[in-house]
C-alpha positions, 0 to 999 in steps of 0.5 A: 059460926066458928069463923066468926069467932076467929075473925073477932079473935084475930082482930083483938090479936091485931089490936093488941099487936098495935097497942103494944107497938104504941106502948113501945113508941110512947115508952121509948121516944114520946115520954123522953121527948116530953121530959125534955121539952116540958121539964116541969112535968114530973113523976107525980103528973105521970102517976096521976094520969095513970090513976086517972085512966085506971079510975076511968076504965073502972067507971066505964066497966061499972056503967057497962055492967050496971046498964047491961040488960040481963036475961036478953034472948037477942043473939 
């Protein structure tokens, strides 16, 4: 039981590590490239994309909470 939890913890740690690497590469390489090749994309587009991402995550979390089964005896 404890080994399974450690495996899951390790998996999430690995996913977080990879997400950090992708975020760093996006910030240092991809965003400057996009701004160079598509100069019409400004801060308002970036903020709109961020707002859309936050809204989507919030809606998915609400959907998961609403559709979850409460009182389930399954493990």
